[in-house]
N, C-alpha and C positions, 0 to 999 in steps of 0.2 A: 317868869318870862325868861326866855333864853337870850343871852346877850350876843349881839353880832359883831362886837369889837374884835378884831383879829388878835390872836395871842402872839406875844413875842417869843421868838425861838429861845430855847434854853441855852445856858452857857456851853453845854456839851455839843449842842447842834452847831453853835457858832464856831467852835474850834474845829469840828469836822469840816465845815464849809471852807474855812480859811486854809486848812491843810490840803484840801482838794485843789483849791485855786493855786496854792504854792507848788504842788506836785505837777499840776498841769503846765504852769509856766516853766518849771524846771525841765519838764520833758521837751517842751518847745525849744528851750535854749539848747538842750543837749542835741536835739535833732538838727538844729541850725549849725551846730559846731561840727557835725559829723564829717562834712566835706573837708574840714581843716584839721582832722584828727592827726594826720601824718605830720603836718607842719607844727602842731602844738607839741606832739611827742618829741619831734626833732629839736624844737626850741628848748624844752625842759632838759633833754639829754645834753645839748650843747652847753647850756648855762652851767649845769652841774659839773661837766668835765673841765670846762674852762676855769672853774673855781677850785677844782680839786688840786691839791698841792703835789701829789705823787701818783698819778695814774700811770699805766704802762703806755709806752709809745704806740704800741699796736692798737690799744683801745681808743686813743685820741685820733689816730689815723683813720680807723674804721668810722668813727663819728663824722669826720670830715668828708669821707667818701660818700656817706649816706645823707649828708645834709642837703637841704633844699636851697641853701645859699652858701655853697662851699667856699667861694672866694672870700666872702666876708668873714666866715668862721676861721679860715686859714690865716687871714690878716690879724684877727683878734688873738689867736693863739700865739702868733709870732710876736705881736706887740705886748703880750703879757710879760715877756722877759723870763718866763719859766723855761728851764732847760729841756724837760721832757716835751713840753708843748711846742717849743721851737723846732726840735728835731722832727716831730710829727708834721708840723707845718711845712718844713722843707720837703719831706717825703711826698706830702700831698700836692704841694706846688709843682714839684717835678713832673708829676703825672699830667698836670694841665699844661705846663709850659712846653713839654715835649710832645704833646698830642697835636698833630697837624690839622686835625678836624675841629679843634676847639679854639675859641677866641681867647687870647691871653690878656687879661687886664694889665694895665701899666703897673699897678701896684704889686702884682705877683712877680712880674719881671724884675721890678726894683728889689723885691724881697730876695730873689735869687742872687742878684748882684751884691746886695748887702751881705748875704751869707758867705760870700767868698772870703770875707775877713771876720768871720764869726769867732768869738772866743772858744767855741766848742770845735775841736779839730774834726770831729765826725761830720758836723753840719757843714764845715768848710769843704770837706771832701765831696759831699753830696752836691753842694752848689757849684763847685768847679767842674764836676762831671757834667752837669747840665750845660754850663757855659762852653765847655769843650764841644759838646754835641751841636750847640748853636753856632759854633765858630764865631764867638762873640768878638766884636771889633777891638775890645780892650784886653783880650785874652793874653797877649804878649806882655803888656805892662803889669797885669795882675800876677802872671806867672813869675815875673822878675821880682815883684814885691814879696811873694811867698819865699823865694829863694834867698832873701836877705833876713829871714826870721831867725831868732835865736834857737828855736826848736829844730833839730835836724830832721824830724819827721815831716815838719811843714816845708822845710827846704826841699826835701825829697819829693813832696807833693808838687811843689813848684816846678822841679825838674821834669817830672812826669807830665805835667800840663803842657810843657813846651813841645811835646810830640805833635800837638795840634796847631802849631804855629809855622808860618812859612819861613824858609831859610833866610830871607833878607833881614827880617826882624829877629829871628830866633838865634842866629849864630852869635851876635854880640852878647846875648844873655847867657848862652851856653858857655862862652869863654869865661864868664865870671864864676861859673861853677868850678872851674879848675883849681881854685884856691880854697875850696871848702875843706873843713877839717874832717868831714865824714866821707870815707872812701866810696860809699854808695852814691853820694851826690856827684862826686868827681867822675866816676865811671859812667854815670848817666849823661853827664855833660860831654864826655868823650864819645859816647855812642851817638849822641845827637849830632855832634860835629862830623863824625864819620858818615852818617846818613846824608847830611846836607852837602858836604864837600867832596864825598867819594874818596877821602884820604883814609889811611890806616894808621892808627896811633898805638897799636899793639896791645890793647887791654880789652878783655871780655868781662862782662858782668859776672859770669859764673866763676871766674878766676879770682874775683876780688871779695865779694860779700856773700855770706851764707844766706842772708835775706830773712832769717827767722831768729826769734829770741832763744837764747840758751834756756833749757828747761830748769836749770838750777838757779841761775842768776837773774833770769828774766830780761837780760840785756842783749842787744844785738852784738854778736861776735863775728869777727872777720877772719878770713883764711890767713895763715902766716904769709907775710910778704906783701899784703894787700897795699899798704901805704907806699911802699917802694915802687910797686908796679904802677900805682896811680901817679906818683910823682914823675916817673919816667914818661908815661903817656902824656901827662900834662905838659911836660917840657917840649915834647914834639909838637903838640897842638899849639902851644904859645909861639913856637918858631914859625909855624905856618901862619898864625894870626898876624904876626908882626909884618908879614909880607902882603897880606890881603885885607887888613882891617879897613882900608879906605873904600872898599867895595860894598860895605854894609852900613846900615843905619845904626845909630846909637840909641838904645832904648833906656830911658831913665824913669823909673817908677815915681810918680808923685809922692811926696812925703805924707799926704793925707791918707794914703792906702795902708792904714794900720788898724789892727783890731781894737775895738772899743769895748769897754765893759758893758755887760747887759744892763738894760734900763730898769733895774729892779733890785731893791735891797733884800738880801736873804737873811733869814734868821732861824735859829733852832735852839732848843733848850734840852740838855741831856745830863745824865748822871755818869760820872766817870767810874772806872773800875774801883777806885778808892773811896767812892761815895760822895764826891764833891759835885755840886751843880755848876754846870758851865753853859754859857750862851755864846753864840757866834758874835753877838754885838759886844761881847767883852773885848773883842779884838778891834773894835772900831777905832780908826786912827792909825792902825798898823795893817800890814798885809797878813791875811790869814791863809794858811795852807791846810786843806782838808785832804787826808790821805785815807782812802778806803782800801782795806786790805783783808786777807785771810791767812791763817797760819800755814796752810799747806801749799799755798801758791808760790811758785818759784820766784825767789828774790825778794819777797815782801819783808821777810825778817831782816835781810841785809839793808833794805831801803829804810827801815826804821832807824837803823844806825846812821845812815846818810842824813836823815832828817835831824838827828842830834847834832851832826856837824854843821848843817845848814842853820840851825837855831843858834849855835855858838858863833857863827859868822855874822848874823844880823842882829842878834840880841833882841831887845824889846821891839824892834821894828817888824819882827815876824812872830806870829802866833800860830802854833801847829796844833791840829786836832787829828789824832790817829783813830779812825773809826773802823772797828773790827766787824766783819760780816760773817763770823764763824757760825752763827746760829740761824742764818737765813736760808729757808728752803730753796732748792734749785729745781730745774726741770727734770732731774733724774730721780726725784724723790728723796734725795739726801739733803744735807746741809753743808755749807762751806765749813771746812775744818775737818771733814771726814775723808778718809782714804776711799778710793774706788772699791777696794775690797770690802770695807765696812758697809758701804751703800749696797753692794751686790748681795752680801750676806743677809742684810736686813730685809731686802725685797723677796728673797727666795727661802730664807730659813726662819721659820716662825719662832725659833728659840734664840735667834741672834739678839745681842743687846740692843736697846733702843738708842736713839740719838742722844748725844751728851746733854745733860740738863744745863739750864742757864747758870745754875750755881756752880756746877763743875767747870764750866767754861770761864766763869769769872775768876775762880781760883787759879785755873791754869794761866789766864792772862795776867793776873796779879803777880804770879811768879815770874812770868816773862818780863813784865815791867821792871821787877826787882833785878832780875838777872842782867838785863841790858841797861839798867840805870836810866830809863827813860824819864825825862823831867817834864814832858808835855802831857796834856790830857789824853788818856786812852779810853775810848768809849765802846761798849758792846751794843751795837744797833740791832737788837733782837727782832724788832718788828719792821725793820727796813724803812723806818720812817724818814731818817736822814738820807740813807742811800737812795730811796725812791725819789726824793725831792731833787737830788743831784744826778739821777740816772746812772748810779754806780752798779749797773748790772754786770760789769766786767771788772775783775780785780787783777792788778791794782788800778784804781782810778784816782787821779789827782785833780783837785779844783783849787785854783788860786782866786782869792777874793780880795778886792782892793780895799783901800782905807775907808771907803764909803759904804762897804758892805755889798758891793756888786761883783758878780762873777767876771773875772778878767781872762782866765784860761781854764779849759777843761780838757783832759786827755786821758786815754787809757794806756796802760803799759808803763814800764820803767823808763826813767831818764837818768843819765849820769849826773853826779853831783854838780859839776860845772854848769850844766844846762839848767838845772834847778836854780843855781845862784843867779844866772843871767835872767831867768824869768822873774825872780823876786825883785831884782834890781830894776827890771822893766816897769814894775808897778809904781815906781817913784821912790822906793827905799834906797838907802845908801848902797852904792854898788860895792862889791868886794874889791879889795886892793888888787888882787891878781886873778881876774876872771878869765878863764880859758875854756874853749869849747873842745879841746882835745881830750 
């Protein structure tokens, strides 16, 4: 007799059936997500770049431009406290805030206003440029606050911002510039007063300041007789002011308008030229100065010696890290530390010697440390891991980190030793006995 009881499927048949059902539902899920493919890809890219410690500014900015929720991403990058991300956030916010066809969220406007006192001088420049174009109601007060900074480059930025202020509020601020120690600031104050008052004080900008850094020293140098001409012009302007000051308002910047450290503790671990392991957190409780440099860049070697003098001035209250970028590839196909001739030869001559090896660079740097008797850590940042984190794409770049490990100032280009002393003192460390900005 033939049995009519149905046979149970074999184990192999059950596996195939289960797999088909799984694939079927996976296909349905994939099809249902197709309309959201762009949003998902954007989300993954955004999260990745926001977590990345050292992306390029351009990469982060491009991500923000293509985001489906650019406002939220800009704010997230800004609030991260990361130097690269904040610069990209300011660049992206500028496009929205200055676009007359776009609605500007209150948070983005506040971001730009906060940026006017950012620890990063470049972010500060971007923010003030936006506020100038907006003719912001607080522009005069904020320009005055910049003009009282210990960094002459920021004071100069404040003086330039005054060009967008009306005479009634601008003249009293411009008069304050007449006592500045930097001739460039003084002559801009005189130029502003001439524009607003139609008086002549006998000084032209071209007669006073070269306006560019000396290729050998990296410092701003002035034409002979600049200070004397500025003092003479300032004397004439002050005489005029004594007779007319009652006609103008007095603008006093609120004390709260000062740069604050970024809301994030920084850290890195690196090996020094002599093989020691150092961490940024080793400096916790003291001010840390990170100096990004390269051997051929004008003035970097001189500034290494200035930093030794700075270290002697502040002692244990200041920890210095000299981070050399001599082996970092640049946009020309060479590496920092090479001459233009060496880069050109390697690009066009197949027999030209290759870039210097890391070992050779370390030996050269070790000799430099010995010759200059440098007693602070010197690091070769071959992979640009530290430089990328602090956006040191231009050398020299200096970053001041406060006692809590947060960035207090960041700027490119050389500064004279008295200015560096004032900056360190500003972080809360004991001020030098005779600090002068001259």
